[in-house]
Structure formats: C-alpha cells, structure tokens
DSSP file (Angstrom, degrees, kcal/mol; ACC not computed):
  #  RESIDUE AA STRUCTURE BP1 BP2  ACC     N-H-->O    O-->H-N    N-H-->O    O-->H-N    TCO  KAPPA ALPHA  PHI   PSI    X-CA   Y-CA   Z-CA
    1    1 A X              0   0    0      0, 0.0     2,-0.4     0, 0.0     0, 0.0   0.000 360.0 360.0 360.0 143.5  106.9  101.1  129.4
    2    2 A X        -     0   0    0     44,-0.0     2,-0.4    45,-0.0    77,-0.0  -0.864 360.0-149.6-113.6 143.7  107.7   99.3  126.3
    3    3 A X        -     0   0    0     -2,-0.4     2,-0.5    76,-0.1    44,-0.3  -0.936   7.3-150.7-113.5 135.9  109.1  100.8  123.1
    4    4 A X        -     0   0    0     -2,-0.4     2,-0.4    42,-0.1    42,-0.2  -0.885  27.9-159.4 -92.7 128.4  108.6   99.7  119.5
    5    5 A X  E     -A   45   0A   0     40,-2.9    40,-2.0    -2,-0.5    38,-0.1  -0.953  16.5-119.7-126.6 131.8  111.8  100.7  117.6
    6    6 A X  E     +A   44   0A   0     -2,-0.4     2,-0.3    38,-0.2    38,-0.2  -0.386  37.2 176.9 -63.1 141.0  112.4  101.2  113.8
    7    7 A X  E     -A   43   0A   0     36,-2.2    36,-2.5    15,-0.1     2,-0.4  -0.978  27.7-122.4-140.2 147.5  115.1   98.9  112.4
    8    8 A X  E     -AB  42  21A   0     13,-1.6    13,-2.5    -2,-0.3     2,-0.5  -0.811  25.1-123.9 -94.5 139.4  116.4   98.4  108.9
    9    9 A X  E     + B   0  20A   0     32,-3.0    31,-2.7    -2,-0.4    11,-0.2  -0.700  31.7 174.6 -83.8 120.5  116.1   95.0  107.4
   10   10 A X  E     +     0   0A   0      9,-2.8     2,-0.3    -2,-0.5    10,-0.2   0.774  66.0   1.1 -97.3 -36.4  119.7   93.9  106.3
   11   11 A X  E     - B   0  19A   0      8,-1.9     8,-3.3    27,-0.1     2,-0.4  -0.982  62.0-128.4-156.3 139.5  118.9   90.4  105.2
   12   12 A X  E     - B   0  18A   0     -2,-0.3     6,-0.3     6,-0.2     2,-0.2  -0.739  30.8-168.5 -84.8 139.5  115.9   87.9  104.9
   13   13 A X  E  >  - B   0  17A   0      4,-2.5     4,-0.6    -2,-0.4     3,-0.3  -0.679  27.9 -84.7-116.8 171.8  116.6   84.7  106.5
   14   14 A X  T >4 S+     0   0    0     -2,-0.2     3,-0.9     1,-0.2    -1,-0.2  -0.156 100.7  37.4 -73.3 175.0  114.6   81.4  106.3
   15   15 A X  T 34 S-     0   0    0      1,-0.2    -1,-0.2    15,-0.0    17,-0.1   0.861 132.7 -57.5  52.0  46.7  111.6   80.5  108.3
   16   16 A X  T 34 S+     0   0    0     -3,-0.3    15,-4.2     1,-0.2    16,-0.5   0.782 106.6 124.4  60.2  31.7  110.0   83.9  108.5
   17   17 A X  E <<  -BC  13  30A   0     -3,-0.9    -4,-2.5    -4,-0.6     2,-0.3  -0.790  34.8-177.7-118.8 161.6  113.2   85.6  110.1
   18   18 A X  E     -BC  12  29A   0     11,-1.9    11,-2.8    -2,-0.3     2,-0.5  -0.977  26.9-121.6-150.7 157.7  115.3   88.5  109.1
   19   19 A X  E     -BC  11  28A   0     -8,-3.3    -9,-2.8    -2,-0.3    -8,-1.9  -0.930  35.4-172.1-103.1 128.5  118.4   90.2  110.4
   20   20 A X  E     -BC   9  27A   0      7,-2.8     7,-2.4    -2,-0.5     2,-0.6  -0.828  25.3-122.5-120.6 160.6  117.9   93.9  111.2
   21   21 A X  E     -BC   8  26A   0    -13,-2.5   -13,-1.6    -2,-0.3     2,-0.6  -0.924  24.2-174.4-105.3 118.2  120.2   96.7  112.2
   22   22 A X  E >  S- C   0  25A   0      3,-3.4     3,-0.8    -2,-0.6   -15,-0.1  -0.826  75.5 -43.4-110.2  87.2  119.2   98.2  115.6
   23   23 A X  T 3  S-     0   0    0     -2,-0.6    -1,-0.1     1,-0.2     3,-0.1   0.889 123.0 -38.6  53.8  46.2  121.4  101.2  116.0
   24   24 A X  T 3  S+     0   0    0      1,-0.2     2,-0.5     0, 0.0    -1,-0.2   0.363 118.3 110.0  90.5  -4.7  124.4   99.4  114.9
   25   25 A X  E <   -C   22   0A   0     -3,-0.8    -3,-3.4     2,-0.0     2,-0.4  -0.923  62.3-139.9-109.9 123.5  123.5   96.0  116.6
   26   26 A X  E     +C   21   0A   0     -2,-0.5     2,-0.3    -5,-0.2    -5,-0.2  -0.734  29.0 173.4 -83.1 131.2  122.5   93.2  114.3
   27   27 A X  E     -C   20   0A   0     -7,-2.4    -7,-2.8    -2,-0.4     2,-0.5  -0.969  30.4-129.9-134.3 149.9  119.6   91.1  115.6
   28   28 A X  E     +C   19   0A   0     -2,-0.3     2,-0.3    -9,-0.2    -9,-0.2  -0.873  36.4 173.3 -97.7 136.1  117.5   88.3  114.1
   29   29 A X  E     -C   18   0A   0    -11,-2.8   -11,-1.9    -2,-0.5     2,-0.4  -0.882  34.7 -97.2-133.9 164.4  113.7   88.9  114.4
   30   30 A X  E     -Cd  17  49A   0     18,-3.4    20,-2.9    -2,-0.3   -13,-0.2  -0.688  24.0-176.0 -86.7 137.1  110.6   87.3  113.3
   31   31 A X    >   +     0   0    0    -15,-4.2     3,-1.0    -2,-0.4     6,-0.2   0.076  49.3 117.6-114.8  21.1  108.9   88.7  110.2
   32   32 A X  T 3  S+     0   0    0    -16,-0.5     3,-0.4     1,-0.3    -1,-0.1   0.798  80.1  46.5 -54.5 -37.9  105.9   86.4  110.4
   33   33 A X  T 3  S+     0   0    0     17,-0.4    -1,-0.3     1,-0.2    -2,-0.1   0.614 120.0  39.2 -84.4 -15.4  103.6   89.4  110.8
   34   34 A X    X   +     0   0    0     -3,-1.0     3,-1.8   -18,-0.1    -1,-0.2  -0.504  67.9 160.9-127.9  61.8  105.2   91.3  108.0
   35   35 A X  T 3  S+     0   0    0     -3,-0.4    -1,-0.1     1,-0.3    -3,-0.1   0.702  70.4  60.2 -65.3 -21.2  105.9   88.5  105.3
   36   36 A X  T 3  S+     0   0    0      2,-0.0    -1,-0.3    -5,-0.0    -2,-0.0   0.339  76.1 128.8 -87.3   7.0  106.2   91.0  102.3
   37   37 A X    <   -     0   0    0     -3,-1.8     2,-0.3    -6,-0.2     6,-0.0  -0.319  39.4-167.1 -64.1 143.1  109.2   92.8  104.0
   38   38 A X    >   -     0   0    0      1,-0.0     3,-2.2   -29,-0.0   -29,-0.3  -0.886  33.6 -74.0-127.7 159.3  112.2   93.2  101.7
   39   39 A X  T 3  S+     0   0    0     -2,-0.3   -29,-0.2     1,-0.3     3,-0.1  -0.250 118.5  28.3 -48.2 131.3  115.8   94.1  102.3
   40   40 A X  T 3  S+     0   0    0    -31,-2.7    -1,-0.3     1,-0.4   -30,-0.1   0.151  90.4 125.4  99.4 -21.6  116.2   97.8  102.9
   41   41 A X    <   -     0   0    0     -3,-2.2   -32,-3.0   -33,-0.1     2,-0.4  -0.313  58.0-131.3 -68.1 153.9  112.7   98.2  104.4
   42   42 A X  E     -AE   8  54A   0     12,-0.7    12,-2.5   -34,-0.2     2,-0.3  -0.904  28.2-172.6-102.5 138.4  112.4   99.8  107.9
   43   43 A X  E     -AE   7  53A   0    -36,-2.5   -36,-2.2    -2,-0.4     2,-0.6  -0.927  29.0-115.5-128.5 154.1  110.1   97.8  110.3
   44   44 A X  E     -AE   6  52A   0      8,-2.5     7,-3.6    -2,-0.3     8,-0.7  -0.827  36.9-158.2 -89.7 123.0  108.8   98.6  113.7
   45   45 A X  E     +AE   5  50A   0    -40,-2.0   -40,-2.9    -2,-0.6     2,-0.3  -0.843  18.9 167.0-110.8 133.0  110.3   95.9  116.1
   46   46 A X  E >  S- E   0  49A   0      3,-2.5     3,-2.2    -2,-0.5   -42,-0.1  -0.951  71.3 -16.6-146.4 130.8  108.9   95.0  119.5
   47   47 A X  T 3  S-     0   0    0     -2,-0.3     3,-0.1   -44,-0.3   -43,-0.1   0.845 128.8 -49.5  49.5  42.8  109.9   92.0  121.6
   48   48 A X  T 3  S+     0   0    0      1,-0.2   -18,-3.4   -19,-0.1     2,-0.4   0.512 115.9 104.5  87.2   0.1  111.6   90.4  118.6
   49   49 A X  E <  S-dE  30  46A   0     -3,-2.2    -3,-2.5   -20,-0.2     2,-0.7  -0.928  70.0-128.1-122.7 140.5  108.8   90.7  116.1
   50   50 A X  E     - E   0  45A   0    -20,-2.9   -17,-0.4    -2,-0.4    -5,-0.2  -0.785  26.7-174.6 -84.2 122.3  108.5   93.1  113.1
   51   51 A X  E     -     0   0A   0     -7,-3.6     2,-0.3    -2,-0.7    -1,-0.2   0.843  59.3 -20.0 -91.2 -36.5  105.0   94.5  113.8
   52   52 A X  E     - E   0  44A   0     -8,-0.7    -8,-2.5   -18,-0.1     2,-0.4  -0.993  65.2 -98.5-161.8 160.1  104.8   96.7  110.5
   53   53 A X  E     - E   0  43A   0     -2,-0.3     2,-0.3   -10,-0.2   -10,-0.3  -0.761  39.7-159.7 -88.8 138.4  106.7   98.3  107.7
   54   54 A X  E     - E   0  42A   0    -12,-2.5   -12,-0.7    -2,-0.4     2,-0.1  -0.894  26.0 -97.3-122.1 149.7  107.3  102.0  108.2
   55   55 A X     >  -     0   0    0     -2,-0.3     4,-2.4     1,-0.1     5,-0.2  -0.356  33.2-125.6 -60.3 135.1  108.2  104.7  105.8
   56   56 A X  H  > S+     0   0    0      1,-0.2     4,-2.3     2,-0.2     5,-0.2   0.886 109.6  52.4 -52.0 -44.3  112.1  105.4  105.7
   57   57 A X  H  > S+     0   0    0      1,-0.2     4,-1.6     2,-0.2    -1,-0.2   0.912 110.6  46.1 -58.5 -47.4  111.5  109.1  106.4
   58   58 A X  H  > S+     0   0    0      1,-0.2     4,-2.1     2,-0.2    -1,-0.2   0.853 110.4  55.4 -67.6 -34.2  109.3  108.4  109.4
   59   59 A X  H  X S+     0   0    0     -4,-2.4     4,-2.6     1,-0.2    -2,-0.2   0.918 109.0  45.9 -57.5 -47.4  111.9  105.9  110.6
   60   60 A X  H  X S+     0   0    0     -4,-2.3     4,-2.0     1,-0.2    -1,-0.2   0.794 110.4  53.2 -73.1 -26.2  114.7  108.4  110.5
   61   61 A X  H  X S+     0   0    0     -4,-1.6     4,-1.9     2,-0.2    -1,-0.2   0.900 112.2  46.0 -73.5 -39.6  112.6  111.0  112.3
   62   62 A X  H  X S+     0   0    0     -4,-2.1     4,-1.9     2,-0.2    -2,-0.2   0.901 113.1  48.6 -68.6 -41.2  111.8  108.5  115.1
   63   63 A X  H  X S+     0   0    0     -4,-2.6     4,-2.5     1,-0.2    -2,-0.2   0.931 110.4  52.4 -62.7 -44.2  115.5  107.4  115.4
   64   64 A X  H  X S+     0   0    0     -4,-2.0     4,-2.2     1,-0.2    -1,-0.2   0.887 108.3  50.6 -55.1 -42.8  116.5  111.0  115.5
   65   65 A X  H  X S+     0   0    0     -4,-1.9     4,-2.3     2,-0.2    -1,-0.2   0.837 108.1  52.3 -63.0 -37.3  114.0  111.6  118.3
   66   66 A X  H  X S+     0   0    0     -4,-1.9     4,-2.7     2,-0.2    -2,-0.2   0.896 108.8  50.5 -66.3 -39.9  115.4  108.7  120.3
   67   67 A X  H  X S+     0   0    0     -4,-2.5     4,-2.4     2,-0.2    -2,-0.2   0.923 110.8  50.0 -58.7 -43.0  119.0  110.1  119.9
   68   68 A X  H  X S+     0   0    0     -4,-2.2     4,-2.0     2,-0.2     6,-0.2   0.923 112.1  47.2 -60.9 -46.0  117.7  113.5  121.2
   69   69 A X  H  <>S+     0   0    0     -4,-2.3     5,-1.9     1,-0.2     6,-0.9   0.912 110.9  50.4 -63.1 -41.2  116.1  111.8  124.1
   70   70 A X  H ><5S+     0   0    0     -4,-2.7     3,-0.9     1,-0.2    -1,-0.2   0.886 109.1  52.3 -63.7 -39.8  119.1  109.8  125.0
   71   71 A X  H 3<5S+     0   0    0     -4,-2.4    -1,-0.2     1,-0.3    -2,-0.2   0.865 110.8  48.5 -61.2 -36.1  121.3  112.9  124.8
   72   72 A X  T 3<5S-     0   0    0     -4,-2.0    -1,-0.3    -5,-0.2    -2,-0.2   0.561 115.4-115.4 -85.8  -4.9  119.0  114.6  127.2
   73   73 A X  T <>5S+     0   0    0     -3,-0.9     4,-0.9    -4,-0.5    -3,-0.2   0.381  86.2 114.2  91.9  -4.9  118.9  111.7  129.6
   74   74 A X  H  >< +     0   0    0     -5,-1.9     4,-1.5    -6,-0.2     3,-0.5   0.894  67.2  55.7 -69.9 -45.2  115.2  111.1  128.9
   75   75 A X  H  > S+     0   0    0     -6,-0.9     4,-2.5     1,-0.2    -1,-0.2   0.846 101.1  58.8 -66.4 -30.3  115.4  107.7  127.3
   76   76 A X  H  > S+     0   0    0     -7,-0.3     4,-1.3     1,-0.2    -1,-0.2   0.901 105.4  50.8 -58.1 -41.7  117.3  106.2  130.4
   77   77 A X  H  < S+     0   0    0     -4,-0.9    -1,-0.2    -3,-0.5    -2,-0.2   0.850 113.0  45.0 -70.3 -32.7  114.4  107.1  132.5
   78   78 A X  H  < S+     0   0    0     -4,-1.5    -2,-0.2     1,-0.2    -1,-0.2   0.872 116.0  44.6 -78.7 -35.8  111.9  105.4  130.1
   79   79 A X  H  <        0   0    0     -4,-2.5    -2,-0.2     1,-0.2    -1,-0.2   0.565 360.0 360.0 -90.1  -7.5  113.9  102.2  129.5
   80   80 A X     <        0   0    0     -4,-1.3    -1,-0.2    -5,-0.2    -2,-0.1   0.479 360.0 360.0-102.3 360.0  114.8  101.5  133.2
C-alpha cells in the first residue's frame, strides 16, 4: 500500500522543486504538477511529487490521524 502524505512547503527552489517539511524531516520534492504552490502551502506528496495543494485544516486532520495510527501500531502494518 502506498501513502500520499501532507507536507508543508518551506521554500521554493529552482527548476520546479521545493523543500517541504515531512514530520520534521526536510525533503526536496518536485512541484511540476503544482506550479502555483507558495511557501506555507500544504501539499499532498507521493513518491517525491506534490500531487495537489491541500487545505491546512485538512492537512492537520490527516497528520493527526497518522499520529494516532502510529501510536496504535497500525501505521507500521500499513508501511511495512
């Protein structure tokens, strides 16, 4: 099973790239599919690509759900 994860855009880089915060880990991703993204936006990230911009409230709800799943041990079963 593959997960698409909300991440906050920390910085736009050149060449359709951006630096995002994925639960405290900074990663460079492609924003070629979301060219209008700006610093502070939340995006859905899958295999190194921002697929879409997501509402900040929805992003926070999703991240909170991931935290609950991880605490319950459910996320480990999904990601392994």
